[in-house]
N, C-alpha and C positions, 0 to 999 in steps of 0.2 A: 620557752626559756629553759635551758639546761639546768638540772639539778646537781648541785656540787656538793659532795660529801666525802667523808672519810672511807676509804676502801675497807672492805671486809673480806673474810676468807673465801667467800663465794665469787668475788669479783676478779680473783686471779685468772679464772678460766676465760674471762673476757679480755683482761688487760695484756696477756701472752700474745694472742693473735692481733690484738690492737697494734702492738709493737712490731710484730711480723709484717703486718699489712703497710705500716706507714713509715717505719724508720729507713728502711733500704731504700724506697724511692725518694725520700727527702735527702738522705745524706749521700747516695752514691754520686750525683753530680757535684756535690761538694767536696767530698773527701776520698772518693774512689769506692770501687765495690767491694774490695777486701776489708777496708776499715768499716764500711756500713755493714758488712756482714758480721764482723767482729763485735759490733755494738749491739746487734741483735743477739748474737750468741751468748755474749757476756753479761749483758744488763736486762735483757727482756725475757730470761728462761724463768721456768716455774719455780726452781728452787730460791733463785734469787729475790724475785717478786713476792713469793709467798712469805719469805723472811721479813721483807720490808713492810708488807701488809700487816703481819702478826705484831710487828713493832709499832704499828700506828703511824707509819711515816708515808703513807700513799694516800692521795686523794683522786677521786674520779669525778667527771662530768657525765651525766647520762641525759639523753634526749630521745624521747619515743622509744624507750626500751633498749637504746643502743648506745655504746661508749663514744663519746665524742671528745674526751680530754682526759690526760692522766698527769699527775704531778707526784714527785717523789723527793723527800728530804733525807738528810743524813747529817754527818758532821765532818768538818776538817778541823782536826785538834778540838778546841773548844767552841768553835764558831759552827752555828747551823748553817747547812749549805744546801741549795736546791740542785739535785743532780738530775732530775727528768722535769720537764713541762713541755708536754705536746698537745697540741689541738688539732683534731681532724683537719685535714686541708680545706674541706669545704666550709669548715665553721671558723676559720681564721679571720681576724680583724672585726670581729663582733663582740669583742669584750670578754670572751672566755678565758683568755689566757691570764688577764689580771684578776679574775674571780678565783682561778685555780691557785695562783700565786698567794691571794689573800687568804685562801682556806689553809695553805701551808703555814703562812705567818700565825694564823690563829692557834695552831697546834704547838707553837713555840713556848717553852717555858717563860715565865716572867723573868725579866732581867737580862734577857739575851740582847747584847750591845749592838750587833750587826748581823746581817744575812749575807751569806756568799752565794754567788751563782757562778757556775762553770759551763763553758761552751767551747766548741771548736772555733778557731780563729776563721775557718772558711765560712762559719755559718753568720754571715753578715746581718741577716735578717733577725735572727735572736739577738745578736748585738744591739740592734737598733730598738728592738722591743724593750729590753733591759734598761737602755738608756732612757726610754720613755717612763720606765717605771722607777726611775730614781737611782739606778745602779750606776757606779763608775769604776773604771779598770782599777783594780787592786794589784795585779800582777799577771805576767804572761809566761807560761811555762813552755820551753820548746819541747817539741815531739822527740823522743828517743830516736825515732826513725829519721829525723832531720827534715821531714815534710812540714813546711810552714803551714799548710792547710790543717794539720793535725795538732798544731800548737793549742794549748788550753789556755783560754781567757777566763782569768778570775775576776769577778766583778763583786763589789760590795755596796751595801745600802745600810745607813743607820737604821736601827729598830728602836721603837718605843712600844714596849710590851708592858702589860699589867697582869 
């Protein structure tokens, strides 16, 4: 069973290539190669990930010494939001996604009222996962490009934190 924990500075060196290896193949059929490349370039680069790790906002899952999942949280206004939740393709459907999500929720301060998740409209698999985890659609933001695949679906789930 994979070990899920808060990422430390030494993990950045594994998180960057994890994103480079898995984000393009996952997203290219859904949103196109250019948009998939932009996701890797903008969100899976060393400076961005190092800052998120330093802020204590990233969790990782390791199994047999290798990275098999990554989650990252941040904020949208005052609401906590999950911006990344990725499981190695060979490890999907085995309960690792909910464990990463739970680890991110445990990091939240007491009193957080709800948790937001955002994903591309084209990522139907992610939408189904989040629905199973109790998230409902809060809003949909059209893409500035006009491409409906790139619309951002925001989902919310009430939280009870202590």
